[in-house]
C-alpha positions as a printed Julia matrix, in Angstrom:
446×3 Matrix{Float64}:
  -2.73  113.98   61.89
  -4.46  110.89   60.57
  -6.59  109.13   63.16
  -7.67  105.51   63.02
 -11.35  105.22   62.17
 -13.16  103.4    64.95
 -16.13  101.24   64.03
 -18.85  100.95   66.67
 -22.39   99.71   66.4
 -25.31  100.73   68.59
 -27.06   98.35   70.93
 -30.22   98.74   73.07
 -30.76   97.94   76.67
 -28.31   99.82   78.9
 -28.84  103.57   78.85
 -26.87  104.71   75.79
 -24.01  102.4    74.74
 -21.81  101.4    71.86
 -19.63   98.39   71.02
 -16.83   97.33   68.65
 -17.59   95.96   65.29
 -17.35   92.22   65.59
 -14.37   92.12   63.23
 -12.09   94.04   65.52
 -10.73   92.81   68.85
  -8.54   95.13   70.99
  -5.76   93.38   72.93
  -4.23   95.37   75.8
  -1.1    94.07   77.52
   2.08   94.84   79.38
   5.59   93.53   78.86
   7.86   93.02   81.9
  11.47   92.0    82.49
  11.26   88.58   84.24
  14.31   89.31   86.38
  13.72   92.89   87.54
   9.95   93.13   87.28
  10.32   96.45   85.43
   8.22   97.34   82.36
   9.98   97.24   78.98
   9.57   99.91   76.33
  10.05   99.59   72.54
   9.19   95.86   72.58
   7.84   94.74   69.15
   4.55   92.84   69.21
   3.33   91.31   65.94
   0.63   88.9    64.74
   2.14   87.4    61.62
  -1.02   85.8    60.23
  -2.74   89.18   60.3
   0.28   91.38   59.33
  -0.26   93.77   62.22
   2.06   94.98   64.91
   2.91   97.66   67.45
   5.48   98.68   70.09
   5.25   99.06   73.86
   5.21  102.49   75.53
   7.54  103.7    78.31
   5.25  101.89   80.8
   5.53   98.63   78.85
   1.91   98.94   77.66
   0.75   97.94   74.18
  -2.57   98.06   72.32
  -3.14   95.77   69.35
  -6.21   95.23   67.19
  -6.75   91.78   65.62
  -9.55   90.6    63.36
 -10.14   87.16   64.88
  -9.14   84.69   67.51
  -7.21   82.57   68.2
  -4.11   84.65   67.52
  -0.44   84.11   68.4
   1.51   87.18   69.43
   5.24   87.26   68.73
   7.06   89.44   71.27
  10.61   90.46   70.37
  13.25   92.85   71.56
  16.92   93.15   70.57
  18.03   92.45   74.2
  15.56   89.66   75.07
  14.6    86.19   73.98
  11.63   86.01   71.64
   8.38   84.97   73.26
   5.13   83.63   71.7
   1.79   84.19   73.45
  -1.39   82.48   72.27
  -4.74   84.19   72.8
  -7.79   81.99   72.29
 -10.45   84.18   73.95
 -10.95   87.91   74.42
  -8.98   88.78   77.54
 -11.03   89.99   80.47
  -8.18   92.22   81.63
  -4.71   93.44   80.69
  -2.43   90.49   79.81
   1.05   90.33   81.4
   3.96   88.87   79.41
   7.43   88.3    80.85
  10.58   88.44   78.72
  13.88   86.74   79.55
  17.14   88.61   78.75
  19.27   87.02   76.01
  22.06   84.77   77.13
  24.57   86.05   74.57
  27.59   87.53   76.3
  29.26   90.33   74.38
  32.73   91.76   74.78
  32.9    95.03   76.68
  32.38   98.06   74.46
  35.47  100.24   74.36
  35.09  103.75   72.91
  38.49  104.99   71.89
  37.56  108.63   71.33
  36.43  109.07   74.93
  33.09  110.6    73.98
  31.1   108.21   76.16
  31.83  106.81   79.6
  30.24  104.68   82.28
  29.38  106.85   85.28
  28.9   104.11   87.9
  31.08  101.02   87.36
  30.2    98.7    90.22
  29.12   95.53   88.4
  27.25   94.26   91.49
  24.6    96.92   91.06
  22.19   98.2    88.47
  21.14  101.85   88.2
  17.41  102.32   88.56
  17.31  106.12   88.53
  19.49  109.22   88.95
  19.16  112.97   89.5
  21.43  116.01   89.47
  21.97  117.51   92.93
  23.89  120.78   92.96
  27.18  119.89   91.24
  26.94  116.24   92.24
  24.99  113.19   90.97
  22.56  111.13   93.1
  21.99  107.49   92.09
  19.38  104.98   93.09
  20.95  101.54   92.63
  19.88   97.99   93.41
  20.82   94.35   93.12
  19.12   90.94   93.49
  15.71   92.09   92.25
  15.53   95.02   94.76
  16.54   92.95   97.76
  19.24   95.51   98.37
  18.86   99.16   97.35
  21.06  102.16   98.01
  21.31  105.88   97.4
  24.78  106.98   96.33
  26.03  110.53   95.94
  28.85  110.98   93.41
  31.04  114.03   92.72
  32.12  115.37   89.34
  34.87  112.74   89.16
  32.34  109.95   89.78
  33.85  109.29   93.21
  31.49  108.22   95.99
  30.81  110.95   98.55
  28.17  109.27  100.75
  25.89  106.19  100.73
  22.52  105.47  102.34
  21.73  101.74  102.8
  18.56   99.9   103.83
  15.98  101.96  101.91
  12.37  101.36  102.91
  10.09   99.27  100.67
  10.92   98.81   97.04
  12.16  102.17   95.72
  10.9   103.05   92.26
  12.48  106.34   91.42
  13.86  109.68   92.69
  12.13  112.92   91.93
  13.31  116.53   91.99
  10.48  118.96   92.7
  10.05  122.54   91.44
  12.11  123.98   94.3
  15.03  121.6    93.78
  14.29  119.22   96.7
  14.78  115.54   96.0
  12.38  112.77   97.04
  12.67  108.98   97.14
   9.5   107.39   95.73
   8.23  103.87   96.45
   4.89  102.29   95.68
   3.22  103.65   98.82
   5.31  106.49  100.16
   7.48  109.47   99.21
  10.35  110.54  101.48
  12.1   113.93  101.13
  15.87  113.6   101.2
  18.22  115.68  103.33
  21.63  115.59  101.72
  24.98  116.84  102.98
  28.6   115.89  102.3
  28.44  113.48  105.19
  25.01  111.85  105.12
  21.71  111.25  103.32
  18.59  111.22  105.53
  14.98  110.32  104.77
  12.57  113.02  106.0
   8.86  113.79  105.95
   7.26  110.58  104.56
   3.87  111.1   102.93
   1.59  108.79  100.99
   2.35  108.62   97.29
  -1.14  109.8    96.39
  -0.86  112.87   98.56
   2.6   113.53   97.13
   1.29  113.31   93.56
  -1.58  115.7    94.36
   0.59  118.32   96.1
   3.98  118.15   94.41
   3.6   117.01   90.79
   1.55  120.02   89.6
   4.33  122.5    90.52
   6.64  122.94   87.54
   8.74  126.01   88.47
   9.66  128.34   91.35
  10.97  131.77   90.46
  10.92  135.24   92.09
   8.96  134.0    95.09
   6.26  132.54   92.85
   5.13  128.95   92.36
   3.99  127.95   88.87
   1.69  124.98   88.44
   0.07  123.22   85.52
  -3.5   122.0    85.42
  -5.05  119.79   82.71
  -8.63  119.86   81.48
 -10.85  118.23   78.88
  -9.12  114.83   78.9
  -5.72  116.54   79.09
  -6.22  118.39   75.82
  -6.11  121.78   77.55
  -3.34  122.89   79.87
  -3.3   125.98   82.12
  -0.3   127.5    83.78
  -1.16  129.42   86.93
   0.99  130.99   89.63
   0.74  132.04   93.22
   3.05  134.31   95.2
   4.52  133.16   98.46
   2.39  134.27  101.42
  -0.8   134.48   99.32
  -3.46  132.02   98.29
  -4.84  133.65   95.16
  -4.0   131.85   91.94
  -3.35  133.91   88.78
  -3.7   132.64   85.24
  -0.56  132.96   83.14
  -1.36  130.92   80.02
  -4.01  128.55   78.64
  -3.01  126.31   75.7
  -5.46  124.16   73.75
  -4.76  121.32   71.32
  -7.49  122.5    68.91
  -7.05  119.62   66.47
  -7.86  116.98   69.1
 -10.49  119.08   70.81
 -12.34  119.51   67.51
 -12.02  115.75   66.83
 -13.49  114.96   70.23
 -16.38  117.43   69.86
 -17.24  115.95   66.46
 -17.33  112.41   67.9
 -19.87  112.1    70.76
 -19.05  108.4    71.0
 -15.46  109.31   71.91
 -16.67  111.75   74.53
 -18.91  109.11   76.1
 -16.13  106.46   76.19
 -13.64  108.9    77.71
 -16.09  109.75   80.48
 -15.17  107.55   83.47
 -18.49  108.27   85.2
 -20.35  107.06   82.13
 -18.51  103.73   82.07
 -18.99  103.34   85.82
 -22.7   103.92   85.33
 -22.88  101.23   82.67
 -21.05   98.82   84.91
 -23.41   99.49   87.84
 -26.41   98.96   85.61
 -25.07   95.57   84.56
 -24.22   94.48   88.09
 -27.6    95.58   89.42
 -29.69   94.31   86.49
 -32.62   92.0    87.19
 -32.05   88.28   87.46
 -34.93   87.81   85.05
 -32.74   88.91   82.13
 -31.61   85.84   80.1
 -28.05   84.76   80.74
 -27.02   85.21   77.12
 -28.12   88.85   77.2
 -26.24   89.45   80.43
 -23.12   87.88   78.95
 -23.46   90.07   75.86
 -23.76   93.19   78.0
 -20.66   92.27   79.99
 -18.71   91.65   76.76
 -19.89   94.99   75.37
 -18.78   96.77   78.54
 -15.39   95.11   78.35
 -15.07   96.28   74.76
 -16.03   99.83   75.79
 -13.27   99.78   78.42
 -10.66   98.59   75.92
 -11.76  101.2    73.41
 -11.65  103.92   76.07
  -8.07  102.85   76.93
  -7.12  103.01   73.24
  -8.62  106.45   72.77
  -6.95  107.8    75.95
  -3.48  106.39   75.23
  -3.23  106.57   71.43
  -5.64  109.12   69.96
  -6.15  111.74   72.64
  -2.64  112.01   74.05
  -2.11  114.95   76.43
  -1.24  118.35   75.03
   2.54  118.73   75.16
   3.5   122.32   75.98
   6.08  122.14   78.8
   7.12  125.1    80.93
  10.91  125.06   81.52
  12.96  127.35   83.7
  16.24  128.25   81.96
  18.41  129.94   84.6
  16.11  132.85   85.56
  13.78  132.84   82.52
  10.48  131.01   82.15
   9.82  129.47   78.73
   6.8   127.62   77.41
   7.39  125.32   74.43
   3.95  125.84   72.93
   3.82  123.0    70.37
   0.1   123.25   69.47
   0.78  126.82   68.31
   4.33  126.05   67.02
   6.14  128.69   69.08
   8.4   129.18   72.09
   7.22  131.84   74.56
   9.48  133.73   76.9
   8.17  135.43   80.06
   9.79  138.17   82.11
  10.09  138.41   85.91
   6.66  140.16   86.04
   5.04  137.32   84.02
   4.56  139.37   80.89
   5.17  137.79   77.47
   8.32  139.41   76.09
   9.28  137.21   73.12
   7.84  134.64   70.74
  10.03  132.43   68.58
   8.42  130.33   65.81
   9.36  126.61   65.55
   8.91  123.87   62.96
  10.71  120.86   64.5
   7.39  119.67   66.03
   6.15  118.83   62.52
   9.06  116.45   61.85
   7.77  112.86   61.87
  10.57  111.45   64.03
  10.13  114.01   66.79
   9.56  112.13   70.06
   7.45  114.85   71.7
  10.19  115.47   74.16
  12.19  118.57   75.11
  15.22  118.26   77.4
  16.82  121.37   78.91
  20.3   122.06   80.14
  19.02  124.49   82.68
  22.47  125.66   83.79
  23.54  126.72   80.31
  20.31  128.17   78.86
  20.05  125.44   76.25
  17.17  123.15   75.16
  17.19  120.11   72.9
  14.55  118.48   70.77
  14.58  114.67   70.92
  14.01  112.53   67.83
  13.75  108.76   67.62
  13.94  106.27   64.75
  14.21  102.47   65.08
  15.14  102.85   68.74
  18.0   105.32   68.1
  17.68  108.63   69.89
  18.91  111.85   68.32
  19.28  115.19   70.13
  19.43  118.52   68.38
  19.86  121.85   70.12
  17.09  124.38   69.55
  18.32  127.85   68.7
  16.27  129.93   71.14
  16.77  133.04   69.01
  15.22  131.72   65.78
  13.86  128.26   66.49
  16.21  126.46   64.1
  17.87  123.14   64.97
  21.6   122.66   65.47
  23.98  119.73   65.09
  22.61  116.19   65.32
  23.83  114.15   68.32
  22.94  110.46   68.12
  23.18  108.49   71.33
  25.68  105.65   71.29
  23.2   102.91   72.39
  19.67  102.12   71.24
  16.56  102.07   73.44
  18.07  104.11   76.25
  15.98  105.48   79.14
  15.85  108.59   81.31
  17.74  111.03   79.17
  18.98  114.22   80.9
  21.53  116.91   79.99
  23.97  118.94   82.07
  26.94  121.09   81.14
  27.33  119.75   77.58
  26.91  116.06   78.45
  23.87  113.86   77.92
  23.21  111.22   80.59
  21.12  108.08   80.03
  20.45  104.62   81.39
  21.06  101.52   79.27
  21.36   97.73   79.59
  23.16   95.73   76.91
  22.44   92.31   75.47
  24.12   90.08   78.03
  21.95   88.3    80.57
  24.59   88.94   83.24
  24.99   92.59   82.45
  23.65   95.32   84.68
  21.72   98.46   83.89
  24.33  101.2    83.71
  24.38  105.0    83.71
  26.39  106.58   80.88
  27.26  110.06   79.83
  28.15  111.22   76.33
  29.62  114.52   75.23
  27.41  116.62   73.0
  28.77  118.18   69.84
  28.05  121.91   69.79
C-alpha cells in the first residue's frame, strides 16, 4: 500500500511537537442532507484551481489537503444540487456543509424482470434502518424530519404485522446484538425490544455509552460461549476472546495484527505521537496554562500548530491507520474469521480449535470495499466491491476461496446492505426532491 508522505517541521517551545509544512492545509468537514439532517456518503469534494478532490465516508466526513487559501470547494452528488463553499482562513473546527436534494422528478422505475422490488411502499415514510427478526423484517421509519417515527414489523409477504408509534427521542438506528436481541438506539439511550405477533415493547433503557461498552464488543454467541473482539495499538491489532456462561475467565482464541501498518507506525515516531490522545491533550494544557508573559504572536503560533496537529491526527486515524479488518462471522453453527491481513479464512470447531484454513486473494483486488456480508442462514458469505458508486457482490467459495458470479446492485450509492435467503436488501433514495428513502430487495444470481 502506498501511503501519502506527510511533511512536518519541528518547532521549539512546547515539550516535543511538530507541525505541517506551510504549503499544506488540511480541511476537515462533514456533508449533511439539509432536509433529514443525516450525513451523506460518496459526496465529491473538489478544488478546481488546485486539481485535488476526495469523497465523503459513510459518516459524511471528508479530509482534503490544499496548498493555499482562499479556496473554493465544489461539493457535488448525483442526487443533490451542487454547492460551493469558500474557505478564506484555516478552519478552527470541522466545517459543516448542507446539500439540498435535486428538484428533478423522475418517472417511477419499473423493473420488468421482477428481480428487484420495493419492500415498504408507503410514500408518506422514509426507511431509516431495518433488521431481520426471525423470519420477519423490522423497519425503523420516519417522516417530517423525525417528527414522527415508528417501528413496523413485516412478514415475508411485506404485510404489516404490528406497529409501535411514538418512539422516544430521535431514533438513529436499530441494532441486533450477538444473541439476536434487537435494540432501538437514539442519541442518548438504547432500548431493548420485546417483539411478539401482537406488540412491540421498549424494555431496559440504558445510556448509549454504557450500551456501547457492554454490547458492541460481543460478536457471536455459540455453545454457551460469548465471543468478543478487542482492539489495540490504534486498532491495528484485534483479539478474539471468549468466556463460557457462568464463568468470568476470558480465554484468548485469536490475535491478528496488521503488520504492514504496525511497521509503518513503529518507523514513524511522529505518527505515534500524533495518534496519542494524551500527548495532544498535554500540548493543549501547556498552551492554555502558559505564562501571560509570552508574546501574543508566539501564543497564536502555538495554537495554530496545535490545531494542525489535531487535523493531522484525524487524517492519520481515518485515512492511513484504518482499523484491521478481520471480522468473525457465525455461519449457522460454525465460527469463521475472515483474516484479511494474512489472506485466509479460518474455521473453528465447537471446542474452539482451528480445523480449516482457506486461502483468499479477493482482498488484494483494488475495488474491494473491505466489507464481507454473510447470509447466515444459508452458510454463504459475499465480498463487496465498489466502483464509481456501484456496488458489486460476489459469493466467496468457502471451500477454495474463489469468487463466484458478479451481482451488481440496481441503484448506485446504496446504504445498509444485508443478505438473507438469496436476496440482497439495501436502502436507497433516488433523485427526486419529493422521493422518500426506500428499502429494496434484489434477487442474487447463484
